[in-house]
C-alpha positions, 0 to 999 in steps of 0.5 A: 740218475739222468736217465731216470729223470728223463723216464720220469719226465715222460711218464708225467708228460704222458699222464697230462697229454694222454689221460683221456687218449684225445677221444671224446668216448673216454673223456665225455658222456653222451649228455650235455652240461649247460653252464649259466653265467653272469657277465658284468662291468663297464667299458673299463672292466669285466667280471664273470659270475658262475650261476648254475649247471644243468644236464641234458640227454644227449650231446649235439656238438662236435666229437672231434678236434675238441681242443682246436679253436677254429676262430678265437672270438671274443671269449673262450670257455675251456674243460680241463682234467682236474687231476692232470690239468689235460685240456679236454674241450675248448669253445669259442664265442663273442657276446652282447655284452662286449659289443655293449662295452664300446657303447658310450652308455658303458662309460656311465653305468655298470650292467650285467648280461647273460650268457649260457654255453653247452659243453659235453658232460665230463666223466670225471672232475674238470676245472672250467676256465671262461676268458673274455678279451678286449679289442686289443685281444687282451684278457680282461675278464677271467673265472675258473671254477670246478665242475664234478659230474656227481655233484648233486646240484647239477640239475637235470632238464629234460623235455619242456613240452614245447613242441618242436619238428624237423624242417630239414635233415637228410636222414628220416631219423636226424642223426645229431652225431654227424651233422651241424644242429640248427634250431629255429625258436619262434618269437611273437608267434601266438598259438594260432600263428604256428602254421605260419611260423612252420612255414616261415622256418621252410623260408629260412631253409629255402634262403639259407641253402639258396646261397653258396657254399651252404648249397653244397653243404646242405647235407651236413645240417639239420634244422629243427623248429621250436614252436614256443607259443607267445602270448602276444603277436609281434615283438617288443618295440621300446621306442613306441612303448610297445612291449610283447609277451614272448618267449625270449624277450627280444626287442628292437632299440637294443643300445638305442639303435632302431634296427638292432633286434636282440635279446639279452635273455639267454638263460630263457632262451636256453630254457626254450631249447631244452630237450632240442639237440642243437649247436646254432640258434636262429630266433625268428621274429614275427614281424615285417620291420626291418632289423636283426642281429648276429653274434658268433656262437651265440644267436642270430635274430631275424624277422620273417616278413621284412622284404629284406628277409632273405638278405638279412638272414644270410648276412647275420648267419655269416656272423653267428656261425661263421664268425665273419665280420661287417665289411661296411664302414662309417666314421661315427662310431663311438669307439674303435672296435678294430684298433690298428695294432691288433689283427682281428679275429674275424677271418674277412677283416685285417689290420695288416698286422698279421695279413699272412694268417688271413687271404694273402695266399689268395692273392694275387687274384687273376680273376680280380675278385679278392684284394685288399680294400680299405674300409671295413669293420665299421672303420673307413681307415686302418681296416681292410676287407677282401672284396669290393663288394660282398654279401657282408657288405651290402644287402644289394649283393647276393653272393659271399665273396671267395674269402668269406665262402672259404671261411664258411667252408673251413668252419663247416669242415671243422664241425663235421669232420671226424 
């Protein structure tokens, strides 16, 4: 009797864990499922609402290590087999909504923010679970819902007519299955300024790949320029009562911070990108005014003509692509973003709660480049960074420190390993 029970248990385990053979082709089609959500709440609560599903041709994301998380982020979206419960795919991210939750405004009003995610199109019904966590790494918002790939209300999206061209690829025909696909979206460029946009995109490529470790890994990227026309030239600047009609509605003064240039219109941004294979997004704003922002696995917004263009671009890409945290600090934050009882998920910050998972293996460093320096994550006390100075700390420093460089290499390997 015991032997039969053991055999039955093994059979159930096999069914649950081997249903798709852990392979992309067994579980997914070469198509993209776009899932749109609304995240809402205030400083105390978070709610998640599913809005719409779309399907697009081709899948530009990773095809291996589908259930691994290179970084935890502040949220996760998971696809599981509806019959067996087997985990099929995981994507991690952070959001503008969660940044807003630690502002003073979030104590006074409830607001809603858009979010869109691309996942591979499943061959069979799946359960989708979206989870949001707070600064203590506690789950504070969860939504689960079913997706049946035969659902007649999953709307197909094809090319939208917006021109695009590749600025960089190692192949004459870009291989989206092998490389990381980075899309640059025009914002604040009129039809007459598109030659300038393509030139500015080349400057983005030149700036990004002039920094190690990106220089050595240039052949792992494709970069495509998406020429979305604006009705007005230049950005929106609310403090000047200047509102421009642009494709994705970006503006300065996000969270009432003059230099924080960002968009909340994620659904519009994904509409602009329909028909373009992409994994990471740069919104390039046609202006010389300092500003920008980067959110892990969401987007990077930066300006085209500011004197600090190169430095800001590379710094913000560290956020949006590699999940690196800010290493500068001050004492006037409204709320602590990195409490001392929680280890940050960012690879270049630590509260020493779990320092062994960070850069402890790189110490002691005989070159003196790597250490444990207090001050980081906007806090002068309780948060530690790996270098005295780094590209993630000040604009005047050209290079990433060894810890940040290793983090960039690791996440690039994660996306491109087969």
